[in-house]
DOVO-149803 format. One line per 3 residues: number of its first residue (from 1); their letters; for each residue z, x negated, y negated of C-alpha. Coordinates in steps of 0.05 Angstrom, whole numbers, plus 5000, padded with zeros to 4 digits. Each point is the difference from the previous one (the first is absolute). Layout:
<bavos>
NUM> A> Z X Y; ...
</bavos>
This chain:
<bavos>
1> MSH> 5000 5000 5000; 4983 4974 4930; 5051 4989 4945
4> NDR> 4974 5059 4961; 5005 5045 5061; 5073 4980 5012
7> TTS> 5016 5013 4927; 4970 5069 5002; 5036 5017 5065
10> NQR> 5067 4978 4971; 4989 5041 4938; 4986 5062 5043
13> SIS> 5064 4989 5040; 5042 4991 4937; 4969 5063 4969
16> ALL> 5014 5040 5063; 5071 4976 5001; 5011 5019 4926
19> LAS> 4969 5068 5012; 5045 5013 5060; 5060 4979 4960
22> AVA> 4981 5046 4943; 4991 5059 5047; 5067 4986 5032
25> FGA> 5034 4993 4932; 4967 5064 4976; 5024 5038 5061
28> CGK> 5071 4978 4988; 4996 5024 4929; 4978 5072 5017
31> DEP> 5049 5059 4998; 5008 5010 5074; 5048 5055 5025
34> APA> 5069 4973 5018; 5014 4997 5074; 5038 5062 5025
37> PAP> 5075 4989 5001; 5034 4998 5068; 5026 5068 5019
40> KTA> 5073 5010 4984; 5047 5008 5058; 5032 5070 4999
43> AKA> 5073 4998 4982; 5042 5007 5063; 5049 5057 5004
46> PKK> 5071 4975 5000; 5025 4992 5070; 5052 5050 5023
49> AAG> 5067 4967 5011; 5007 4981 5073; 5070 5028 5001
52> PSA> 5060 4974 5039; 4990 4964 5066; 5011 5035 5066
55> IQV> 5063 4960 5013; 5029 5019 4932; 4986 5074 5013
58> LDA> 5029 4995 5070; 5064 4968 4974; 5008 5057 4951
61> AKK> 4982 5054 5051; 5051 4977 5051; 5055 5020 4951
64> FFS> 4980 5073 5007; 4962 5010 5065; 5003 4985 5074
67> PLP> 4949 5011 5056; 5002 5064 5040; 5037 4998 5066
70> ARA> 4962 5010 5065; 5041 5064 5009; 5053 5033 4957
73> DSA> 5048 5009 5058; 5067 5035 4996; 5064 4977 5032
76> TNP> 5022 5072 5009; 4933 5022 5031; 4976 4943 5043
79> ATP> 4927 5007 5018; 4973 5000 5071; 4928 5010 5024
82> EKI> 5020 5068 5028; 5032 5022 4935; 4940 4977 4959
85> ALG> 4951 5035 5047; 5040 5065 4993; 5003 4993 4925
88> RAL> 4925 4988 4996; 4987 5064 5039; 5048 5041 4958
91> YYD> 4969 4973 4936; 4933 5030 5019; 5025 5065 5032
94> TRL> 4987 5063 4960; 5046 5040 5046; 5058 4975 4956
97> SKN> 4976 5049 4947; 5007 5076 4999; 4926 5015 4999
100> QEI> 4986 4939 5045; 4948 4974 4950; 5040 4946 4964
103> SCN> 5026 4934 5025; 5030 4939 4965; 4929 4971 5000
106> TCH> 4973 5060 4962; 5031 4975 4935; 5009 4927 5019
109> QLD> 4933 4984 5031; 5005 4934 5036; 4925 4987 4996
112> RFG> 5003 5009 4924; 5056 4951 4986; 5053 5053 5011
115> VDG> 4980 5052 4947; 4956 5062 4996; 4970 4986 4931
118> EPT> 5028 5064 4970; 5045 5005 4938; 5047 5043 5043
121> SPG> 4989 5017 5072; 4984 5068 5030; 5052 5025 5048
124> HRG> 5016 5064 5037; 4952 5056 4980; 4969 4953 4949
127> QRG> 5063 4994 4958; 5008 4937 4959; 5062 4964 4980
130> DRN> 5010 4969 4931; 4999 4926 5021; 4947 4953 5026
133> SPT> 5003 4978 5073; 5010 4924 4997; 4972 4953 5052
136> VYN> 5040 4991 5064; 4976 4928 5008; 5055 4950 4986
139> AAT> 5046 5058 4980; 5052 4977 5050; 5013 4939 4956
142> HFV> 5022 5044 4942; 5073 5009 4983; 4996 5076 5004
145> QFW> 4947 5053 5014; 4968 5056 4960; 4988 4996 4925
148> DGR> 5072 5020 4986; 5031 4959 5056; 5030 5059 5037
151> AAD> 4988 4967 5068; 5033 4935 5017; 4946 4975 5048
154> VEE> 4935 5019 5035; 5037 5032 5058; 5033 5050 4953
157> QAL> 4937 5008 4958; 4958 5019 5062; 5043 5061 5012
160> GPI> 4997 5028 4929; 4928 5027 4999; 5009 5034 5068
163> LNP> 5050 5049 4972; 4972 5004 4929; 4972 5072 4991
166> VEM> 4944 4973 4955; 4979 4945 5049; 5005 5009 5076
169> AVP> 5046 5061 4994; 5034 4998 5068; 5056 5051 4993
172> SEE> 5056 4958 5031; 5018 4936 5036; 5010 5042 5063
175> HAV> 4928 5026 4995; 4972 4929 4996; 5042 4977 5059
178> KTL> 4981 5062 5041; 4927 4986 4988; 5004 4929 5024
181> RSI> 5043 5017 5060; 4947 5050 5022; 4948 4945 5005
184> PGY> 5009 4965 5067; 4969 4934 4978; 5049 4994 4942
187> KDM> 5060 5009 5044; 4979 4938 5039; 4984 4960 4937
190> FAA> 5067 5016 4967; 5036 4981 5064; 4964 4932 5000
193> AFP> 5013 4989 4925; 5074 5019 5003; 5023 4979 5069
196> GEA> 5070 5019 5021; 5005 5060 4954; 5017 5065 5036
199> EPV> 4954 5039 4954; 4952 4953 4965; 4957 5054 4967
202> TFK> 5039 5010 4936; 4981 5010 4928; 5032 4934 4980
205> NIG> 4961 4963 5054; 4935 5029 4971; 5016 4963 4936
208> KAI> 5020 4937 5037; 4935 4998 5040; 4955 5013 4939
211> GAF> 5040 4949 4961; 4992 4947 5054; 4925 5010 4997
214> ERG> 4997 4999 4924; 5040 4935 4997; 4938 4967 5030
217> LIT> 4953 5026 4946; 4999 4933 4963; 4938 4974 4965
220> PGP> 5001 4925 4985; 4942 4974 4959; 4976 4945 4953
223> FDD> 5063 5003 4958; 5043 4984 5060; 4954 4941 5017
226> FLG> 5010 4975 4929; 5076 5008 5003; 4997 4961 5066
229> GNM> 4969 4941 4965; 4925 5011 5005; 4977 4978 4931
232> AAL> 4930 5028 5012; 5022 5070 5019; 4993 5028 4930
235> SPE> 4940 4995 4955; 5007 4968 4930; 4997 5070 4971
238> ALR> 5055 5025 5047; 5043 4939 4982; 4994 5016 4926
241> GLQ> 5014 5073 5015; 5064 4981 5038; 5022 4956 4943
244> YFI> 4987 5058 4951; 5039 5046 5046; 5060 4953 4997
247> DAG> 4994 4984 4925; 4993 5074 4980; 5065 5016 5036
250> CTN> 4971 5043 5055; 5045 4963 5048; 5061 5032 4967
253> CHA> 4984 5060 5044; 4946 4979 5049; 5030 4944 5043
256> GPS> 5018 4987 5072; 4955 5000 5061; 4967 5067 4983
259> VGG> 4993 4982 4925; 5045 5059 4985; 5044 5048 5038
262> TMY> 5064 4963 4983; 5029 5043 4943; 4998 5063 4958
265> QKL> 4970 4998 4931; 4990 5048 4943; 4928 5019 4986
268> GTI> 4994 4986 4926; 5044 4939 4986; 4962 4978 4938
271> KPY> 4983 5069 4973; 5013 5070 5027; 4953 5024 5054
274> VTA> 4987 5075 5003; 5008 5029 5070; 5027 5065 5026
277> DEG> 5032 4965 5059; 5069 4975 4982; 5002 4953 5059
280> RFK> 5066 4982 5032; 5036 5047 4952; 4978 5058 5044
283> LTN> 5039 4969 5056; 5061 4971 4965; 5008 5041 4936
286> NEA> 5018 4935 4966; 4970 4994 4930; 4988 4926 5011
289> DKF> 4952 5017 5057; 4953 5043 4958; 4928 4978 5010
292> SFK> 5021 4945 5048; 4962 4989 5064; 4998 4949 5056
295> VPG> 4953 4945 4978; 4940 5003 5047; 4976 4940 5038
298> LRN> 4933 4972 4979; 4975 4978 5067; 4929 5029 5012
301> IVK> 5004 5029 4930; 4924 5000 4989; 4992 5043 5063
304> TAP> 5053 5053 4986; 4978 5039 4938; 5021 5045 4967
307> YLH> 5063 4971 4971; 5069 5016 4970; 5050 5051 5028
310> DGS> 4954 5059 4984; 4933 4967 5015; 4980 5008 4927
313> AAT> 4970 4930 4993; 4933 5008 5035; 4977 4927 4998
316> LDD> 5028 4931 5000; 4981 4991 4927; 5037 5064 4984
319> VIN> 5065 4977 5031; 4993 4931 4968; 4993 5034 4933
322> VMV> 5064 5040 5012; 5039 4939 5021; 4976 4959 4940
325> EYQ> 5016 5056 4951; 5065 5026 5028; 5032 4947 5044
328> VAK> 4988 4929 4975; 5018 4970 4933; 4933 4965 4992
331> GSI> 4969 5067 4980; 4926 4980 5007; 4951 4968 5048
334> TDD> 4934 4965 4987; 4937 5011 5041; 5008 4931 5031
337> ERR> 5073 5013 5017; 4981 5067 5032; 4947 4967 5043
340> DLT> 5048 4946 5022; 5056 5049 5014; 4953 5043 5041
343> AFL> 4980 4939 5041; 5073 4987 5016; 5012 5073 5019
346> EAL> 4939 4997 5046; 5032 4940 5034; 5057 5046 5020
349> TGN> 4954 5037 5047; 5022 4983 5071; 4975 5003 5071
352> VDA> 5010 5063 5041; 5011 4991 5075; 4948 5050 5026
355> EYI> 5029 4998 5070; 5071 5014 4977; 4979 5062 4961
358> KKP> 4952 5027 5051; 5014 5073 5016; 5023 5007 5072
361> ELP> 4985 5056 5048; 5054 5050 4988; 5037 5036 5057
364> ESG> 4976 5070 5015; 5040 5061 4981; 5040 5036 5053
367> PET> 5002 5074 5014; 5062 5008 4957; 4973 4961 4940
370> PKP> 5003 5044 4937; 4934 5025 4974; 4976 4984 4929
373> DPA> 5033 5044 4947; 4957 5007 4937; 5051 5043 4964
</bavos>
């Protein structure tokens, strides 16, 4: 290549380089749109407080509660397989009612957690009492029976409805005993349940047999597992609900293995509660007993609506509202507290032994067995 050719080529290269630089410089000087900003991260909702640990709640709970026993046995009415079998049969037998349509299980249905779901239960000829039929499950752990405590134990309680004219309406103890003595199968069952007694078929022994059966109607569940040391037995919500239950003072009345059933309490301790039923006053005529009732146990509470002595609280939320307004000093409950409290109450639902409550084949009536009396 000649000298002139090399000069021309170099000039062209320098010109191209200057042109490229100018273009690049011009591009940098143009008003280009700014790059889009990185999307902002959405603000995170504040985390709900984790609440106390399971071990902290357990330590607090043990001051008020204990696990349910396997059976609520009685030293004065020792249970035997024969006595329990007799009591189970009597519990289901409608021949212990005047019209032979009502049994213990009619109002305390064992396949429905021991209730009939009615505000008050229909009895003889459809009559209704003025108080709700509470669950029979775990009732033997309570310190007395009935809303007003007029029966000392389940053996005494079992006999009350048989003679009540609004309930089973049998006219007398003698009539109930005559009926059972007329049924050949029962004579043998009573003899096996009460060996050594000259005449085992008695009215008192009816109560003893039914009581022995009812003392096995115990429903342990997740709460018992927790009280036994299983830290995973309750959900975080249920743990918070249990802590709320303790902090709100619910344990002032609802304590013990049945989470209640250990005392009487006035309905309306914070502010007066309007009810036509004057509670234990009807039994004692003591002014201090006005509007006082046995505190119900809360075991299986979510399964045993309606609530209160007259069944006037139709839902769990209804009865929570009554308790918050009339019974505890806190006086209010937030939506989160209600959800947590409900989770704890759900953990009080226990396990029903399906084999234990299974209805047996009842002995057949004899020729002398009284006929149903609808009058």
